[in-house]
MARNUKOL-282107 format. One record per atom (N, C-alpha, C): residue number from 1; residue in one letter; x, y, z. Coordinates in steps of 0.1 Angstrom, whole numbers, plus 5000, padded with zeros to 4 digits. Each point is the difference from the previous one (the first is absolute). Example, Ala and Ser with C-alpha at 12.3 -4.5 7.8 and 13.67 -1.06 7.14 Angstrom:
BEGIN
SITE  pos  code  east  north    up
SITE    1     A  5132   4943  5078
SITE    1     A  4991   5012  5000
SITE    1     A  5009   5012  5000
SITE    2     S  4996   5011  4993
SITE    2     S  5009   5011  5000
SITE    2     S  4992   5011  5008
//
This chain:
BEGIN
SITE  pos  code  east  north    up
SITE    1     M  5169   9625  2114
SITE    1     M  4997   4996  5014
SITE    1     M  4988   5013  5004
SITE    2     K  4995   4996  5009
SITE    2     K  4987   5010  5006
SITE    2     K  5008   5013  5009
SITE    3     N  4994   5009  5001
SITE    3     N  5006   5009  5009
SITE    3     N  4998   4996  5014
SITE    4     V  5009   5000  5007
SITE    4     V  4997   4995  5016
SITE    4     V  5007   5013  5006
SITE    5     Q  5004   5011  4995
SITE    5     Q  5002   5010  5008
SITE    5     Q  4990   5011  5004
SITE    6     G  4986   4992  5000
SITE    6     G  4989   5007  5003
SITE    6     G  5002   5007  5016
SITE    7     T  4986   5002  5006
SITE    7     T  5000   5002  5010
SITE    7     T  5000   4987  5012
SITE    8     V  5001   5005  5013
SITE    8     V  5001   4986  5009
SITE    8     V  4986   4993  4997
SITE    9     S  4989   5010  5003
SITE    9     S  4991   4993  4998
SITE    9     S  4993   4993  4985
SITE   10     E  5008   5002  4992
SITE   10     E  4996   4994  4986
SITE   10     E  5009   4986  5000
SITE   11     I  5010   5002  5007
SITE   11     I  5009   4988  4997
SITE   11     I  4993   4988  5012
SITE   12     K  4994   5005  5010
SITE   12     K  4999   4992  5010
SITE   12     K  4986   4993  4992
SITE   13     Q  4990   5007  4993
SITE   13     Q  4993   4993  4994
SITE   13     Q  5002   4990  4985
SITE   14     Q  5013   5007  4996
SITE   14     Q  5004   4986  4990
SITE   14     Q  5004   4990  5007
SITE   15     L  5008   5001  5012
SITE   15     L  5004   4985  5009
SITE   15     L  4990   4993  5006
SITE   16     Q  4988   5006  5001
SITE   16     Q  4988   4993  5006
SITE   16     Q  4996   4992  4991
SITE   17     N  5000   5007  4985
SITE   17     N  4989   4995  4993
SITE   17     N  5011   4989  4988
SITE   18     D  5010   4998  5007
SITE   18     D  5012   4993  4993
SITE   18     D  5001   5002  4988
SITE   19     G  5002   5016  4998
SITE   19     G  5001   5004  4985
SITE   19     G  5013   5004  4998
SITE   20     L  5009   4996  5004
SITE   20     L  5017   5002  4999
SITE   20     L  5004   4987  4995
SITE   21     T  5010   5003  4988
SITE   21     T  5009   4987  5001
SITE   21     T  5016   5001  5010
SITE   22     H  5005   4990  5000
SITE   22     H  5012   4994  5009
SITE   22     H  5008   5015  4996
SITE   23     E  5004   5001  4986
SITE   23     E  5011   5011  4996
SITE   23     E  4993   5013  5010
SITE   24     E  4986   5002  4998
SITE   24     E  4996   5013  5007
SITE   24     E  5000   5000  5013
SITE   25     I  5001   4991  5007
SITE   25     I  5002   4999  5015
SITE   25     I  5014   5005  5005
SITE   26     E  5008   4992  4991
SITE   26     E  5014   5002  4999
SITE   26     E  5006   5016  4999
SITE   27     V  4992   5006  4990
SITE   27     V  5003   5016  5001
SITE   27     V  4995   5006  5012
SITE   28     L  4989   4998  5006
SITE   28     L  4992   5005  5010
SITE   28     L  5009   4998  5014
SITE   29     R  5009   4989  5000
SITE   29     R  5007   4998  5011
SITE   29     R  5014   5009  5003
SITE   30     Q  5005   5006  4989
SITE   30     Q  5006   5013  4998
SITE   30     Q  4996   5013  5002
SITE   31     D  4983   4999  5003
SITE   31     D  4994   5012  5000
SITE   31     D  5006   5006  5016
SITE   32     E  5007   5014  5002
SITE   32     E  4998   5002  5011
SITE   32     E  4991   5009  5012
SITE   33     R  4989   5000  4991
SITE   33     R  4988   5005  5007
SITE   33     R  4998   4987  5012
SITE   34     A  4997   5007  5012
SITE   34     A  5000   4992  5014
SITE   34     A  4985   4991  4999
SITE   35     G  4990   5006  4994
SITE   35     G  4989   4996  4998
SITE   35     G  4998   4986  4991
SITE   36     V  5009   5003  4991
SITE   36     V  4999   4989  4992
SITE   36     V  5014   4989  5004
SITE   37     Q  5005   5002  5005
SITE   37     Q  5008   4987  5011
SITE   37     Q  4992   4995  5004
SITE   38     K  4990   5006  5009
SITE   38     K  4992   4994  5009
SITE   38     K  4989   4994  4993
SITE   39     L  4999   4999  4988
SITE   39     L  4987   4996  4992
SITE   39     L  5009   4985  4994
SITE   40     I  5012   5001  4997
SITE   40     I  5008   4990  4996
SITE   40     I  5001   4991  5012
SITE   41     Q  5004   5004  5009
SITE   41     Q  5000   4993  5015
SITE   41     Q  4990   4989  4999
SITE   42     Q  4986   5007  5004
SITE   42     Q  4990   4996  4999
SITE   42     Q  4996   4987  4990
SITE   43     Y  5004   5004  4988
SITE   43     Y  4998   4989  4989
SITE   43     Y  5010   4990  5003
SITE   44     D  5011   5002  5002
SITE   44     D  5007   4988  5004
SITE   44     D  4997   4991  5011
SITE   45     Q  4995   5007  5011
SITE   45     Q  4992   4993  5009
SITE   45     Q  4987   4992  4995
SITE   46     K  4995   5005  4990
SITE   46     K  4985   4991  4995
SITE   46     K  5008   4990  4992
SITE   47     L  5010   5000  4993
SITE   47     L  5003   4990  4993
SITE   47     L  5008   4989  5011
SITE   48     E  5005   5002  5009
SITE   48     E  5007   4993  5009
SITE   48     E  4988   4993  5007
SITE   49     K  4987   5007  5003
SITE   49     K  4992   4994  5010
SITE   49     K  4990   4989  4986
SITE   50     E  5000   5000  4990
SITE   50     E  4994   4996  4990
SITE   50     E  5009   4988  4996
SITE   51     R  5014   5002  5000
SITE   51     R  5009   4987  4999
SITE   51     R  4998   4990  5014
SITE   52     Q  5000   5007  5011
SITE   52     Q  4999   4989  5010
SITE   52     Q  4986   4994  5001
SITE   53     L  4992   5004  4994
SITE   53     L  4984   4996  5002
SITE   53     L  4998   4987  4991
SITE   54     K  5010   5003  4987
SITE   54     K  5002   4988  4991
SITE   54     K  5009   4991  5003
SITE   55     E  5011   5003  5006
SITE   55     E  5006   4986  5009
SITE   55     E  4994   4996  5007
SITE   56     Q  4992   5004  5008
SITE   56     Q  4990   4995  5011
SITE   56     Q  4992   4990  4994
SITE   57     Y  4996   5003  4991
SITE   57     Y  4988   4995  4991
SITE   57     Y  5007   4987  4995
SITE   58     E  5009   5002  4995
SITE   58     E  5006   4988  4994
SITE   58     E  5002   4991  5012
SITE   59     Q  5008   5002  5011
SITE   59     Q  4999   4990  5008
SITE   59     Q  4991   4998  5009
SITE   60     M  4987   5003  4999
SITE   60     M  4989   4992  5002
SITE   60     M  4992   4996  4991
SITE   61     K  5005   4997  4988
SITE   61     K  4998   4992  4993
SITE   61     K  5007   4983  4999
SITE   62     V  5008   5002  5011
SITE   62     V  5010   4989  4999
SITE   62     V  4995   4986  5000
SITE   63     Y  4990   5000  5009
SITE   63     Y  4992   4984  5002
SITE   63     Y  4989   4999  4989
SITE   64     E  4996   5010  4993
SITE   64     E  4991   4997  4987
SITE   64     E  5011   4992  4989
SITE   65     Y  5012   5010  4998
SITE   65     Y  5009   4995  4990
SITE   65     Y  5002   4987  5003
SITE   66     Q  5006   4996  5011
SITE   66     Q  5001   4987  5005
SITE   66     Q  4991   4988  4995
SITE   67     L  4989   5005  5008
SITE   67     L  4990   4988  4993
SITE   67     L  5000   5002  4987
SITE   68     K  4998   5007  4996
SITE   68     K  4997   5001  4983
SITE   68     K  5009   4991  4993
SITE   69     S  5013   5000  5005
SITE   69     S  5013   4996  4991
SITE   69     S  4997   4981  5005
SITE   70     K  4991   4999  5014
SITE   70     K  4998   4986  4998
SITE   70     K  4989   4995  4995
SITE   71     G  4991   5011  4995
SITE   71     G  4988   4996  4991
SITE   71     G  4983   5002  5007
SITE   72     Y  5000   5006  5010
SITE   72     Y  4991   5010  5004
SITE   72     Y  4997   5014  4994
SITE   73     Y  4989   5000  4994
SITE   73     Y  4998   5012  4994
SITE   73     Y  4990   5008  5002
SITE   74     S  4994   4992  5010
SITE   74     S  4985   5007  5009
SITE   74     S  5002   5003  5015
SITE   75     V  5010   5009  5001
SITE   75     V  5004   4997  5019
SITE   75     V  4990   5013  5005
SITE   76     A  4993   4994  5011
SITE   76     A  4988   5007  5008
SITE   76     A  5008   5007  5009
SITE   77     G  5002   5013  5005
SITE   77     G  5003   5007  5015
SITE   77     G  4990   5001  5008
SITE   78     I  4999   4995  5010
SITE   78     I  4986   5001  5010
SITE   78     I  5007   5007  5014
SITE   79     D  4990   5010  5004
SITE   79     D  5005   5008  5015
SITE   79     D  4985   5003  5003
SITE   80     E  5000   5005  5014
SITE   80     E  4989   4998  5007
SITE   80     E  4999   5014  5008
SITE   81     V  4992   5006  5004
SITE   81     V  5001   5011  5009
SITE   81     V  4993   4999  5012
SITE   82     G  4999   5008  5010
SITE   82     G  4986   5002  5009
SITE   82     G  5002   4990  5012
SITE   83     R  5014   4993  5002
SITE   83     R  4997   4991  5013
SITE   83     R  5001   5008  5010
SITE   84     G  5006   5010  5001
SITE   84     G  5000   5008  5016
SITE   84     G  4990   5008  5002
SITE   85     P  4992   5004  4994
SITE   85     P  4989   5010  5004
SITE   85     P  4988   4995  5009
SITE   86     L  4996   5011  5006
SITE   86     L  4988   4992  5008
SITE   86     L  4989   4999  4993
SITE   87     A  4997   5004  4990
SITE   87     A  4987   5003  4991
SITE   87     A  5002   4997  4986
SITE   88     G  4990   4999  4995
SITE   88     G  5003   4996  4985
SITE   88     G  5005   4984  4998
SITE   89     P  4998   4997  4984
SITE   89     P  5005   4985  4995
SITE   89     P  5013   5001  4998
SITE   90     V  5003   4987  4996
SITE   90     V  5015   4998  4998
SITE   90     V  5000   4999  4985
SITE   91     V  5008   5005  4987
SITE   91     V  4999   4999  4988
SITE   91     V  5013   4995  4996
SITE   92     A  4998   4991  4989
SITE   92     A  5015   4994  4994
SITE   92     A  4996   5002  4982
SITE   93     A  5011   5003  4995
SITE   93     A  4998   5003  4987
SITE   93     A  5012   4989  4993
SITE   94     S  4998   4994  4987
SITE   94     S  5007   4992  4992
SITE   94     S  5001   5004  4988
SITE   95     V  5012   5002  4995
SITE   95     V  5001   5011  4990
SITE   95     V  5010   4992  4990
SITE   96     I  4999   4997  4988
SITE   96     I  5009   4996  4992
SITE   96     I  5004   5010  4989
SITE   97     L  5012   5005  4998
SITE   97     L  5007   5012  4993
SITE   97     L  5005   4993  4988
SITE   98     D  5004   5012  4987
SITE   98     D  5009   4993  4992
SITE   98     D  5010   5012  5002
SITE   99     S  5010   4992  5005
SITE   99     S  5012   5005  5008
SITE   99     S  5005   5012  4991
SITE  100     R  5001   5000  4983
SITE  100     R  5007   5007  4993
SITE  100     R  4994   5012  4997
SITE  101     D  4986   5002  5007
SITE  101     D  4995   5012  4998
SITE  101     D  5006   5010  5012
SITE  102     E  5005   5011  4995
SITE  102     E  5007   5010  5006
SITE  102     E  4992   5013  5005
SITE  103     S  4987   4994  5002
SITE  103     S  4988   5010  5006
SITE  103     S  5000   4998  5017
SITE  104     F  5010   4987  5003
SITE  104     F  4999   4999  5014
SITE  104     F  5017   5004  5008
SITE  105     I  5005   5008  4991
SITE  105     I  5012   5003  5007
SITE  105     I  4999   5010  5012
SITE  106     G  5004   4998  5010
SITE  106     G  4997   5009  5010
SITE  106     G  4992   4993  5010
SITE  107     I  4992   4988  5000
SITE  107     I  4993   4995  5005
SITE  107     I  5007   4992  5014
SITE  108     N  4995   5000  5009
SITE  108     N  5006   4996  5015
SITE  108     N  4987   4994  5009
SITE  109     D  5005   4995  5010
SITE  109     D  4992   4997  5012
SITE  109     D  4991   5013  5001
SITE  110     S  4986   4997  5000
SITE  110     S  4990   5009  5001
SITE  110     S  5004   5014  5011
SITE  111     K  5001   4993  5012
SITE  111     K  5004   5006  5009
SITE  111     K  5011   5012  4999
SITE  112     K  5009   4996  4989
SITE  112     K  5012   5014  4998
SITE  112     K  4995   5008  4990
SITE  113     L  4990   4997  4996
SITE  113     L  4995   5008  4992
SITE  113     L  4988   5012  5002
SITE  114     S  5001   5013  4996
SITE  114     S  4989   5007  5004
SITE  114     S  4985   4997  4995
SITE  115     E  4990   5007  5003
SITE  115     E  4988   4998  4998
SITE  115     E  4997   5000  4983
SITE  116     L  5006   5009  5000
SITE  116     L  5000   5007  4984
SITE  116     L  5007   4989  4988
SITE  117     K  5008   4996  5005
SITE  117     K  5011   4990  4995
SITE  117     K  4992   4986  4998
SITE  118     R  4994   4998  5014
SITE  118     R  4994   4986  4999
SITE  118     R  4988   5001  4992
SITE  119     N  4990   5008  5000
SITE  119     N  4989   5003  4990
SITE  119     N  5004   4999  4987
SITE  120     Q  5013   5006  4993
SITE  120     Q  5004   4999  4989
SITE  120     Q  5003   4988  4995
SITE  121     F  5009   4994  5010
SITE  121     F  5004   4984  4996
SITE  121     F  4990   4992  5000
SITE  122     Y  4986   5003  5008
SITE  122     Y  4989   4990  5000
SITE  122     Y  4992   5002  4989
SITE  123     E  5000   5010  4995
SITE  123     E  4993   5001  4984
SITE  123     E  5008   4996  4991
SITE  124     T  5017   5000  5001
SITE  124     T  5004   4993  4987
SITE  124     T  5001   4986  5003
SITE  125     I  5000   4993  5010
SITE  125     I  4998   4988  5004
SITE  125     I  4987   4994  4992
SITE  126     L  4989   5006  5005
SITE  126     L  4987   4993  4994
SITE  126     L  5000   5000  4985
SITE  127     K  5009   5014  4997
SITE  127     K  4998   5000  4981
SITE  127     K  5007   4994  4996
SITE  128     C  5012   4996  5007
SITE  128     C  5014   4991  4988
SITE  128     C  5000   4986  5008
SITE  129     A  4997   4997  5011
SITE  129     A  5005   4986  5005
SITE  129     A  4993   4992  4991
SITE  130     R  5005   4984  4998
SITE  130     R  4995   4991  4993
SITE  130     R  4987   4995  5009
SITE  131     A  5000   5002  5012
SITE  131     A  4990   4995  5009
SITE  131     A  4999   5007  5014
SITE  132     V  4989   5000  5005
SITE  132     V  5002   5007  5014
SITE  132     V  4983   4993  5007
SITE  133     G  5006   4998  5012
SITE  133     G  4990   4992  5010
SITE  133     G  4999   5005  5012
SITE  134     I  4988   5003  5005
SITE  134     I  4998   5006  5013
SITE  134     I  4990   4990  5010
SITE  135     G  5008   5001  5012
SITE  135     G  4991   4989  5011
SITE  135     G  5000   5009  5010
SITE  136     I  4989   5001  5008
SITE  136     I  4992   5008  5011
SITE  136     I  4993   4993  5011
SITE  137     V  5006   4997  5013
SITE  137     V  4997   4995  5007
SITE  137     V  4997   5009  5011
SITE  138     D  4981   4997  5008
SITE  138     D  4998   5011  5006
SITE  138     D  5003   5002  5017
SITE  139     S  4999   5007  5004
SITE  139     S  5001   4999  5016
SITE  139     S  4993   4991  5009
SITE  140     Q  4991   4995  4997
SITE  140     Q  4991   4989  5006
SITE  140     Q  5009   4988  4996
SITE  141     T  5003   4994  4988
SITE  141     T  5006   4989  4996
SITE  141     T  5014   5001  5010
SITE  142     I  5009   5013  5001
SITE  142     I  5011   4999  5010
SITE  142     I  5000   4997  5011
SITE  143     D  4986   5006  5004
SITE  143     D  4995   4994  5015
SITE  143     D  5001   4985  5001
SITE  144     E  4993   4989  4987
SITE  144     E  4995   4989  5001
SITE  144     E  5016   4992  5000
SITE  145     I  5005   5006  4992
SITE  145     I  5015   4986  4996
SITE  145     I  5013   5008  5005
SITE  146     N  5000   5012  5005
SITE  146     N  5011   5006  4999
SITE  146     N  5008   5008  4991
SITE  147     I  5012   5008  5005
SITE  147     I  5001   5010  4989
SITE  147     I  5009   4992  4992
SITE  148     Y  5009   4990  5004
SITE  148     Y  5011   4995  4989
SITE  148     Y  4991   4992  4991
SITE  149     E  4990   4992  5006
SITE  149     E  4995   4989  4989
SITE  149     E  4990   5011  4992
SITE  150     A  4996   5011  5005
SITE  150     A  4992   5009  4988
SITE  150     A  5006   5007  4990
SITE  151     S  5017   5003  5003
SITE  151     S  5009   5003  4990
SITE  151     S  4999   4992  4991
SITE  152     K  5001   4986  5005
SITE  152     K  5005   4988  4989
SITE  152     K  4990   4998  4989
SITE  153     K  4985   5005  5010
SITE  153     K  4986   5000  4993
SITE  153     K  5000   5008  4989
SITE  154     A  5005   5013  5002
SITE  154     A  4998   5012  4989
SITE  154     A  5012   4998  4992
SITE  155     M  5007   4992  5002
SITE  155     M  5012   4999  4989
SITE  155     M  4996   4992  4989
SITE  156     K  4992   4987  5004
SITE  156     K  4996   4993  4994
SITE  156     K  4988   5003  4992
SITE  157     L  4991   5006  5006
SITE  157     L  4988   5010  4991
SITE  157     L  5007   5008  4991
SITE  158     A  5009   5005  4999
SITE  158     A  5007   5009  4992
SITE  158     A  5009   4988  4988
SITE  159     I  5004   4991  5002
SITE  159     I  5004   4993  4989
SITE  159     I  4991   4994  4994
SITE  160     D  4990   4996  5008
SITE  160     D  4983   4995  4992
SITE  160     D  4996   5010  4992
SITE  161     D  5001   5014  5004
SITE  161     D  4992   5009  4993
SITE  161     D  5011   5003  4986
SITE  162     M  5012   4996  4997
SITE  162     M  5005   5005  4988
SITE  162     M  4995   4989  4987
SITE  163     E  4998   5011  4990
SITE  163     E  5000   4991  4988
SITE  163     E  5006   4994  4994
SITE  164     V  5013   5001  5005
SITE  164     V  5007   4989  4992
SITE  164     V  5010   4994  5015
SITE  165     N  5004   4987  4994
SITE  165     N  5004   4989  5009
SITE  165     N  5014   5004  5002
SITE  166     A  5007   5004  5009
SITE  166     A  5019   5000  5001
SITE  166     A  5002   4984  5004
SITE  167     D  5014   5001  4991
SITE  167     D  5006   4990  5003
SITE  167     D  5009   5000  5012
SITE  168     Y  5005   5011  5007
SITE  168     Y  5004   4998  5008
SITE  168     Y  4999   5014  5011
SITE  169     Y  4998   4996  5013
SITE  169     Y  4996   5015  5009
SITE  169     Y  5017   5001  5007
SITE  170     L  4997   5013  5004
SITE  170     L  5009   5006  5009
SITE  170     L  4993   5006  5011
SITE  171     L  5000   5000  5011
SITE  171     L  4992   5003  5012
SITE  171     L  5008   5010  5009
SITE  172     D  4995   5010  5005
SITE  172     D  5008   5007  5010
SITE  172     D  5001   4991  5014
SITE  173     A  5010   4996  5003
SITE  173     A  4997   4992  5016
SITE  173     A  4992   4993  5003
SITE  174     M  4991   4993  4990
SITE  174     M  4992   4989  5000
SITE  174     M  4999   4987  4993
SITE  175     K  4997   4991  5005
SITE  175     K  5000   4987  4994
SITE  175     K  4981   4995  4997
SITE  176     L  4999   4998  4991
SITE  176     L  4984   4990  4999
SITE  176     L  5000   4990  4997
SITE  177     E  4990   4992  5004
SITE  177     E  4996   4988  4998
SITE  177     E  4993   4995  4987
SITE  178     G  4999   4993  4993
SITE  178     G  4992   4996  4990
SITE  178     G  5001   5008  4988
SITE  179     L  5012   5006  4995
SITE  179     L  5000   5008  4992
SITE  179     L  5003   4987  4985
SITE  180     Q  4998   5006  4990
SITE  180     Q  5003   4987  4988
SITE  180     Q  5013   5004  4992
SITE  181     A  5007   5010  5003
SITE  181     A  5013   5003  4998
SITE  181     A  5010   5003  5008
SITE  182     P  5013   5002  4996
SITE  182     P  5012   5002  5011
SITE  182     P  4998   5010  5009
SITE  183     Q  5006   5003  5008
SITE  183     Q  4998   5014  5014
SITE  183     Q  5015   4999  5000
SITE  184     Q  5003   5017  5006
SITE  184     Q  5010   5003  5007
SITE  184     Q  4995   5012  5008
SITE  185     S  5007   4997  5015
SITE  185     S  4994   5011  5006
SITE  185     S  5012   5007  5004
SITE  186     L  5000   5016  4996
SITE  186     L  5009   5008  5001
SITE  186     L  5001   5010  5015
SITE  187     I  5011   4999  5009
SITE  187     I  4995   5012  5007
SITE  187     I  5003   5011  4995
SITE  188     K  4992   5012  5005
SITE  188     K  5000   5014  4996
SITE  188     K  5001   4998  4982
SITE  189     G  4991   4991  4995
SITE  189     G  4998   4998  4987
SITE  189     G  4997   5011  4992
SITE  190     D  4991   5010  5008
SITE  190     D  4993   5012  4992
SITE  190     D  5012   5008  4996
SITE  191     Q  5011   4995  5007
SITE  191     Q  5013   5013  4997
SITE  191     Q  5009   4994  4991
SITE  192     K  4999   4987  4998
SITE  192     K  5009   4987  4992
SITE  192     K  4996   5000  4985
SITE  193     S  4985   4999  4998
SITE  193     S  4992   4995  4990
SITE  193     S  4990   5013  4994
SITE  194     V  5002   5003  4986
SITE  194     V  4990   5006  4997
SITE  194     V  4986   4995  4999
SITE  195     S  4996   4986  4998
SITE  195     S  4990   4994  5000
SITE  195     S  4993   5003  5015
SITE  196     I  5009   4994  5008
SITE  196     I  4992   5004  5015
SITE  196     I  4999   5014  5006
SITE  197     A  5006   5009  4992
SITE  197     A  5001   5014  5004
SITE  197     A  4988   5003  4993
SITE  198     A  4996   4995  4988
SITE  198     A  4986   5005  4991
SITE  198     A  4991   4996  5007
SITE  199     G  5000   4986  5010
SITE  199     G  4989   4994  5005
SITE  199     G  4998   5011  5013
SITE  200     S  5012   5003  5006
SITE  200     S  4996   5006  5013
SITE  200     S  4997   5016  4998
SITE  201     I  4998   5008  4987
SITE  201     I  4996   5009  4995
SITE  201     I  4985   4998  5001
SITE  202     V  4995   4990  4989
SITE  202     V  4985   5000  4995
SITE  202     V  4991   4995  5014
SITE  203     A  5009   4994  5011
SITE  203     A  4993   4997  5013
SITE  203     A  4999   5011  5008
SITE  204     K  5011   5010  5002
SITE  204     K  4998   5008  5008
SITE  204     K  4987   5011  4992
SITE  205     V  5002   5002  4992
SITE  205     V  4993   5012  4993
SITE  205     V  4985   4994  5004
SITE  206     T  5000   4991  4994
SITE  206     T  4986   4991  5003
SITE  206     T  4993   5000  5011
SITE  207     R  5010   4999  5009
SITE  207     R  4995   5000  5019
SITE  207     R  5000   5017  5004
SITE  208     D  5007   5007  4994
SITE  208     D  4999   5014  5006
SITE  208     D  4986   5003  4993
SITE  209     R  4999   4997  4990
SITE  209     R  4984   5008  4994
SITE  209     R  4988   4995  5008
SITE  210     L  5001   4983  5001
SITE  210     L  4990   4995  5011
SITE  210     L  4997   5009  5011
SITE  211     M  5011   5001  5006
SITE  211     M  5001   5005  5013
SITE  211     M  5000   5016  5000
SITE  212     V  4998   5008  4989
SITE  212     V  4994   5011  4995
SITE  212     V  4987   5002  5000
SITE  213     E  4994   4990  4993
SITE  213     E  4985   5001  5003
SITE  213     E  4995   4996  5014
SITE  214     A  5005   4991  5007
SITE  214     A  4999   4997  5016
SITE  214     A  4998   5013  5005
SITE  215     G  5006   5008  4998
SITE  215     G  5006   5011  5009
SITE  215     G  4989   5012  4994
SITE  216     K  4994   4998  4989
SITE  216     K  4985   5007  4998
SITE  216     K  4988   4997  5009
SITE  217     E  5002   4986  5004
SITE  217     E  4987   4994  5005
SITE  217     E  5004   5004  5017
SITE  218     F  5013   4996  5004
SITE  218     F  5003   5005  5014
SITE  218     F  5010   5012  5002
SITE  219     P  4996   5009  4996
SITE  219     P  5009   5012  5001
SITE  219     P  5010   5007  5013
SITE  220     S  4992   4990  5011
SITE  220     S  5008   5004  5012
SITE  220     S  5010   4994  5002
SITE  221     F  5004   4988  4991
SITE  221     F  5012   4992  5002
SITE  221     F  5010   5005  4992
SITE  222     E  4996   5007  4989
SITE  222     E  5015   5006  4991
SITE  222     E  5006   4990  4991
SITE  223     F  4989   4986  4997
SITE  223     F  5005   4992  4994
SITE  223     F  5008   5006  4988
SITE  224     D  4996   5005  4995
SITE  224     D  5007   5009  4984
SITE  224     D  5013   5003  5004
SITE  225     R  5004   5007  5011
SITE  225     R  5010   5002  5005
SITE  225     R  5009   4988  5004
SITE  226     N  4996   4992  5011
SITE  226     N  5010   4991  5009
SITE  226     N  4996   4985  4991
SITE  227     M  4991   5001  4992
SITE  227     M  5000   4988  4994
SITE  227     M  4997   4986  5005
SITE  228     G  4997   5002  5011
SITE  228     G  4996   4990  5011
SITE  228     G  5012   5001  5011
SITE  229     Y  5010   5002  4999
SITE  229     Y  5009   5000  5013
SITE  229     Y  4999   5009  5013
SITE  230     G  5005   4993  5010
SITE  230     G  4996   5009  5011
SITE  230     G  5008   5011  5004
SITE  231     T  4994   5010  4992
SITE  231     T  5005   5013  5005
SITE  231     T  4993   5005  5013
SITE  232     A  5006   5012  5004
SITE  232     A  4992   5006  5014
SITE  232     A  4986   5004  4999
SITE  233     N  5001   5004  4987
SITE  233     N  4984   5005  4998
SITE  233     N  4990   4990  4996
SITE  234     H  5006   4989  4991
SITE  234     H  4994   4987  5001
SITE  234     H  4995   4994  5016
SITE  235     L  5010   4999  5006
SITE  235     L  5000   4993  5015
SITE  235     L  4988   5010  5006
SITE  236     K  5004   5011  5003
SITE  236     K  4990   5009  5005
SITE  236     K  4981   4999  4993
SITE  237     A  5000   4999  4992
SITE  237     A  4987   4998  4991
SITE  237     A  4995   4985  5003
SITE  238     L  5010   4990  5002
SITE  238     L  4995   4986  5004
SITE  238     L  4995   5001  5016
SITE  239     E  5009   5007  5009
SITE  239     E  4994   5004  5015
SITE  239     E  4988   5004  4997
SITE  240     Q  4994   5009  4993
SITE  240     Q  4986   5012  5002
SITE  240     Q  4990   4991  4994
SITE  241     H  5004   4995  4987
SITE  241     H  4989   4992  4992
SITE  241     H  4998   4987  5000
SITE  242     G  5010   4993  5004
SITE  242     G  5000   4982  4998
SITE  242     G  5004   4995  4986
SITE  243     P  5005   4991  4999
SITE  243     P  5002   4997  4982
SITE  243     P  4987   5000  4995
SITE  244     T  5006   5000  4989
SITE  244     T  4987   5001  4987
SITE  244     T  5006   4986  4993
SITE  245     P  4991   4996  4991
SITE  245     P  4998   4988  4989
SITE  245     P  5016   4997  4996
SITE  246     C  5007   5010  5001
SITE  246     C  5013   5000  4991
SITE  246     C  5010   4995  5007
SITE  247     H  4999   4999  5015
SITE  247     H  5010   4997  5008
SITE  247     H  5001   4989  5001
SITE  248     R  5012   4992  5004
SITE  248     R  5003   4988  5004
SITE  248     R  5001   4997  5014
SITE  249     M  4987   4993  5004
SITE  249     M  5000   4998  5012
SITE  249     M  5008   4990  5008
SITE  250     S  5008   4995  4993
SITE  250     S  5012   4988  5011
SITE  250     S  5011   5009  4998
SITE  251     F  5000   5012  4995
SITE  251     F  5013   5008  5005
SITE  251     F  4999   5008  5010
SITE  252     N  5013   5004  5007
SITE  252     N  5000   5010  5012
SITE  252     N  5000   5012  4992
SITE  253     P  4997   5011  5007
SITE  253     P  4990   5001  5014
SITE  253     P  4987   4998  4993
SITE  254     V  4998   4997  4989
SITE  254     V  4982   4999  4995
SITE  254     V  4994   4990  5011
SITE  255     S  5008   4991  5000
SITE  255     S  4994   4988  5011
SITE  255     S  4992   5005  5012
SITE  256     L  5010   5011  5002
SITE  256     L  4994   5005  5014
SITE  256     L  4987   5006  5001
SITE  257     Y  4995   5008  4987
SITE  257     Y  4987   5004  4998
SITE  257     Y  4990   4991  4998
SITE  258     K  5002   4985  4997
SITE  258     K  4989   4991  4997
SITE  258     K  4990   4998  5005
SITE  259     I  4989   5000  4998
SITE  259     I  4986   4999  5009
SITE  259     I  4997   4985  5000
//
């Protein structure tokens, strides 16, 4: 057995590097030093969090497993972001995952993840997913066909952008006409399905990056911070400068400044 009677700092390093066996950790539980007991408490909390994430991941794969048992092996999860902002596009993503891949443990609705976690999952999805498709509908088209139809259009574009044909579609609270395979609409689907959650992450990161670029072109509007939503600073800039080409002229209060 390794020497686990080192300094608190040494033991901390070993725990962080998963360098101790179960038996060694059990020995540490008998260590009377307060610093060691605090480390063991933190270690147990970490294990519990990992257990909860794995359990959540299994729960979020239920729809995919059920469909696989019925012979559907290429299940696409589809979600869109950007319905509510005053500026910028609506973006959708369609993702087919290999649900056996444990790289996605901890995945969730993009809004429930930190920016760092979203970006990490985004890179993992692009690297490990069987297929990813992205659909973008700009603000001018949103004005022409309305945001609901634009959202559906973005989803269809995302489906068409995939290099693999899905044999079943899981959608977040939407139904699409004209699909070549069955579909199911799930309320709060990005919290219930790993595939839809993956779609929400790809869509949000894609849209956020587009808005960051728009923020460079129109710095007064702080698009890189508000992502086109109607924050106080955004509304102030709108009043002072009028709308940009990024704005949705059919949305209030942007329509009030229409020339």
